[in-house]
N, C-alpha and C positions, 0 to 999 in steps of 0.2 A: 600209326603212332605207337611206340612201345607201351606195354602195359603200365609201367611206372608213370610215364608222362600222362596217360589217360587218367589215372587215379588222381594225380596232382591237379590236373585240369578240372576234374569233377569236384575236388575239395575246394578249389579256388572259386568255382562257380557257385557252390553252396554257400561259401563265406560271403560272396558278393550279394547273393539273394537275401541272406540273413541281415547283412548290413543295410541293404536297400529297405528291407522291411522295418528295421529299427528306425532308420531315418524317416521313413514314411509315417511310422507310428508316432515318433516324436513331433513331426510336423502337424499331425492330426491332433495330438494332445495340446500342442501350443495354440492351434487354431481354436480348439474347443475352449481352452482357458480364456483366450481373448474374446470369443463370442459370448461366453457366460459371464464375463466381468461386468459388473454394474457398480458405478461409483456415484456417490453424492458429493457434490462440490459446493461448499459454502462460499459465498461471494460477497465481498464488500459492496454496498450500493454504488460506490464510486466506480467500480469496475464491472458493473452488471452487464454492460454491452459487450465487454470483452469475453465474459463467461458465456454469454449467449452465442457468441461466434464460435467458441470452442464446442459447445453442445451441438451446434448445427453441423459441425464437422465430424462429430462422433456421437451417435445416438445412445451410447452406453452411459453417458453422463447425465445426471439429474442436477439441475442448478437450484440452490436454495439461497436466496438473498436475505441477509440479515446484518445488523450493525456489528462492527468488529468488537464492540464492547460486550455484546451478547455472546459472540463466539469465544472470546477470551474467558468469560466467566464459565462457560461450559467446559473448556479445557482445564482450567485451574480447579474446577470443582469435582473432577473425577475421583472416584475411589481407586485404591490400588488394584491394578488388573482390569479396570473398567475401560471401555473404549467409547469414544463419541459416536454419534450417529452420522458422521461424515468421514470421508477419506482424504479430502484435499481442501485447502483453504486459499482462496485468492484474495489478497489483502492489498490495499492502497495506503501506504504509510507504514509507521514503525510497529504496528501491532504484532506482527509475527515475531520480530526480534524480542519484543517484551515478553511474549508468551514462551518463546524458546528459553529465555534466560530465567524464567520464573521457576523456583525450586519445585513448585507444585506439578510441573509437567515433566520433571526430569525422568520419570519412569516410562515416558512415552516419547521417544525421540521424534523430532520433527525436522525433516530435511527441507531446506529452503532453496528455491531457484529464483534468481532475480531476472525480471523480464524487461522492464522499462522504467523510465523516471521522467519527471518534469519539474521545473523550478516553481517554488512558491513566489507569487507576485502580488502586488497591490495595485488595484485600479482606483484612480482618484481624478480630481479635476486637473486639467492641464495647467491651470493657474495656481495650483497648490504649491506653497513654499515649504521647503524642509530646511529650517534654519536653526535647529537646536544644537548643532555642532556634533551630531552623531549620525550614523547611517540612517536612511529613511525609516527603517523599522524601529529605530530607537526614539523617533519623534512622536510615536503614537501613545495615546490617542491624539489625533491632530486637533489643535486648538482652533484653527480657522473655520469659519462657517461659510457655506455657500450663500450667495447674495439673497436667495429666496427664503432663507430660514431666519426667523427672529433671533436676535442675539441671546435671549434667555433660553432658547431651545438647545439642549445639549446634542452634539453629534456623536454617535457611537461608532465604533469600529465594526465593520461587517465581518465578524469572525465566526466561522462554523463551530459548533460545540466541540471543544477539545477532547471531551470524554467519549465522544461518539464518532468523530470524523478525523480521518488521517490528515486532511487539509487543515482542519482546526488545530490539531496537536502540533503539526509541523509549523503552522503559522504562529501559534503561541510561542513555540520554541525560538523561532527567529526573532520575534519581538523581544523576548526576555534576554536573549544573548546580546542583541544590539543595544537595548536600553541599559543593561547592567555592565556592558563592555567586558563580559566574561567569554572566553573561548569555549567551544563545544567540548573540548577534551578536559577543560579545567572546571566545568560546572560540576558541583557536587551537592550532596544532601544538605550540608550546612548552609550553603548559599541559597538553596531553595526554601529552607525552613526559616532562616532568620537573617540572611544576608541580602546582597543587592538583587539577587534573583527574586527573592520574596517581595522586595519593594516593587520590582517591575510587575510582578503578578498582581499585587494589591492595587497598583495604579490602573491596571486594565480591567479588573473585576468591576462590574457595574457599569462599564463603559463600552459594552459590546452589544451588538444586535445580531444574534445567531440566525435569525430568520431572513435577513436581508439577502436579496438575490440580485441578478443582473438587471432587474427593472430599475435599479437605482441609477443606471447610466442614463435613463430617459427621464429620471426625476431629479436631475441635478444633484444627486447624492444627498437628498434631503433627509433620508432616514438612516444613512450609514455612510461614513467617509473615513478611511477608504474601505473597499471590499478586499478581503483576503481570499485569494483563490490560487489556482495553478495555471501556468501558462497554457497548457494544452486545452483547458476548459474555457479560457477567456473568449468572449464573443468579439465580433468586429467592433472596433472602437470608433466613436464619432470624433468630431473636431474638438470637443471640449474635454475628452477623456484621454488619459495617458496611463500606460502600464509602467509601474515602477518596480525595479528590482532592488534588493538591499544586500547588505553584508551583515553577518557572514551568510554566504550562499547556502540555502537549505532547499532540498528537493524531496518530493513525495515519490517513493519507490514502489512500483508495482511488483509483487512477488507471489510465488506459489509455494505453499507449505504442503509437503507430502507426509501423510501419517501412515507410513508403510510403503513397501516396495511396489505393491500393485498399482498404487495411484500414479506412479511414474510411467506405467505402460502407455496410457493414452495422453498424458499431459506433458510429457517430456518435450524438449525443443525439436526433436526429430520426428514426432508423431503429428498427424493432421490436426488434432485438437490443440496441441501445444503450439504449433505453428500458427493456427488460426487466432488463438488468443493473443499471441505476440503481434501478429500483423494487424489485428484490430486496434491494438494500442498505438502502434506506429501510425496507422492511418488516421487516428484521432489526434495526432500531434505530439505524442509522447516520444522521448528520445531513447537512446540506448541506456541501460541501467547505470553504467559508470560506478561510482563509489556506492557499495551496497548500503552504507550507513545513511546516505543522503545528506551528509554533513551534520547529522544530528549527534547528540551526546550518547553516552553509554545507555543501553536499554534499561538498566536499573534506575539510572538518573531520570530517564524519560518517564518511567512509570511513576516516580516520585513527583515529577513536574505535573503529570496528569492528575495525580491524586491531590496536589496542592491547589488545583483550579476549583474554586467554589462557585464560579459563575454558571450561567446556564449554557 
């Protein structure tokens, strides 16, 4: 081989060795970064099982279960430059949208990924009549009594606490929209404060039983009628019970909020933990996410609706 070609070959070999070393070093750095990563994931109680599935798929995740109301207060109560003690938030319902739109969190961007959704439904007696001239959710509280309940005993709506539950807030919204006959995009602060939406809220306050559970199906709905829940969580229904949907259609959306790019590494849809979380939701009866809003009003309007709720 001529001397010039030998020199060129030597240079090429040296460049290849340096390139391989750089690639190897970068791969090692990436692996070290992935191995050293530890994330705390705050999880809505409604999605705890999905978060546990994610943590089982990736032991770098630590799950902390708390009410979305508590998580929201922590985010909106941060001082400038301060960071929360978690890096991701799995939320069921509109809590993330409300937190993202709150001016108090504007200095700390939150990226949101939508995972799954399920409709809000009402469980009631098969014999229950909806004859108020509005969608079923507009007929609540239901005036009819189960046969086993004395006429003077009021029947409350089994509504989870709207200030703490994504199901409760979405259910309250559906009732208010149906009762007031206001569209989700048309609902505004004036309607919530003094208009038809305010009337709908006031009609429901004091007529709810936030602690009522699925035991009501076996108790002839003697303590709450109907029960507001989500389709994915509804138990098998007996002959006397029916699942009722209403208009406007409202859904509870399961979503993940990333507080920084590192949280995306294990929880994105392409990673084992992200896939496990989504699969656990689908296996539990949730659907594809669809409309990220879930058919709900603007986040600022939702926050006002939540604040207007004075019930338990």
